[in-house]
C-alpha positions in Angstrom: 6.1 -12.9 20.5 4.7 -10.4 18.0 5.8 -9.4 14.5 4.6 -6.2 12.9 5.2 -5.8 9.1 4.6 -2.7 7.0 4.1 -3.2 3.2 6.0 -0.3 1.5 5.0 -0.8 -2.2 2.5 -2.3 -4.6 -1.2 -2.9 -4.3 -0.9 -3.3 -0.5 1.2 -0.2 0.0 0.7 1.2 3.5 -0.8 -2.0 4.9 0.4 -2.7 8.5 0.1 -6.3 9.5 0.5 -7.7 13.0 1.2 -11.4 13.8 1.2 -12.8 17.3 2.1 -16.3 18.5 -0.5 -15.7 21.2 -3.2 -15.3 18.5 -2.2 -18.5 16.8 -0.6 -16.7 13.9 2.4 -18.2 12.0 3.7 -21.6 13.0 6.0 -23.0 15.6 8.6 -25.3 14.2 9.6 -27.7 16.9 12.7 -29.0 15.1 14.2 -25.5 15.0 12.5 -24.4 18.2 11.3 -21.2 16.5 8.2 -19.3 15.6 8.0 -18.2 12.0 5.8 -16.4 9.5 5.6 -17.6 5.9 5.5 -15.2 2.9 4.3 -16.4 -0.6 1.5 -16.5 -3.1 0.0 -19.7 -1.7 -3.4 -19.2 0.0 -2.2 -20.8 3.2 0.9 -18.4 3.5 0.7 -16.3 6.7 1.4 -13.3 4.4 -0.2 -14.1 1.1 0.8 -11.6 -1.7 -1.1 -13.0 -4.6 -1.1 -9.7 -6.5 2.7 -9.9 -7.0 3.4 -12.4 -9.8 7.1 -12.3 -9.0 6.6 -13.9 -5.6 6.9 -17.7 -5.5 4.3 -19.8 -3.9 6.6 -20.4 -0.9 8.9 -17.5 -1.1 10.4 -16.6 2.3 10.2 -16.9 6.1 10.7 -14.4 8.9 11.5 -15.8 12.3 12.7 -14.9 15.8 15.9 -16.7 16.9 18.8 -15.8 19.2 17.2 -12.5 20.3 16.8 -11.1 16.7 14.7 -11.4 13.5 15.9 -13.5 10.6 14.9 -13.4 6.9 15.2 -16.7 5.0 14.7 -17.1 1.3 13.1 -20.4 0.3 15.1 -20.7 -2.9 12.6 -18.5 -4.6 12.8 -17.9 -8.4 13.0 -14.1 -8.3 14.8 -13.8 -5.0 14.6 -12.0 -1.7 16.6 -8.8 -1.3 17.7 -6.4 1.4 18.3 -2.7 0.8 21.9 -1.5 1.1 23.4 1.9 0.5 24.9 1.1 -2.9 22.7 -1.7 -4.2 20.2 -4.3 -3.1 21.8 -7.6 -1.9 20.2 -10.9 -2.6 19.5 -13.1 0.4 21.0 -16.6 0.2 19.7 -18.8 3.0 18.9 -16.9 6.2 20.3 -13.5 7.3 19.7 -11.3 10.3 17.4 -8.4 9.6 17.0 -5.2 11.6 13.8 -3.4 12.5 13.0 -0.8 9.8 15.5 -2.3 7.3 13.8 -2.5 3.9 13.6 -5.9 2.2 11.9 -7.1 -1.0 10.2 -10.3 -1.9 9.3 -10.4 -5.6 8.5 -6.7 -6.4 7.0 -6.0 -2.9 9.1 -3.9 -0.5 8.4 -4.2 3.3 9.9 -3.7 6.7 9.6 -5.0 10.2 8.3 -2.2 12.5 8.9 -1.6 16.2 6.5 -3.5 18.3 5.1 -0.7 20.6 3.1 -3.1 22.7 
């Protein structure tokens, strides 16, 4: 299992990050039987975005389940949003997210990229 994220704004703009369960990245949550990546300002977050003060310490998760990616907001203060044609929609709980669909945590936009492995 591999996840490739592209940061699309802010200090980290253009940064492409690759996470792999084979490399020991992320965490496997046995209770949900899923592999996930944590996003937040905490140093131990898999994706630590400490330069964005609008990101909570534990902000969101991205995980693979039922043959698709999911984005879950961790009841963050400033929210997690996905881009839609007319306006950005706030994520409540977990929602499916498509490859290349833009989403925002705090003020940082990013997207999941195709895994060309």
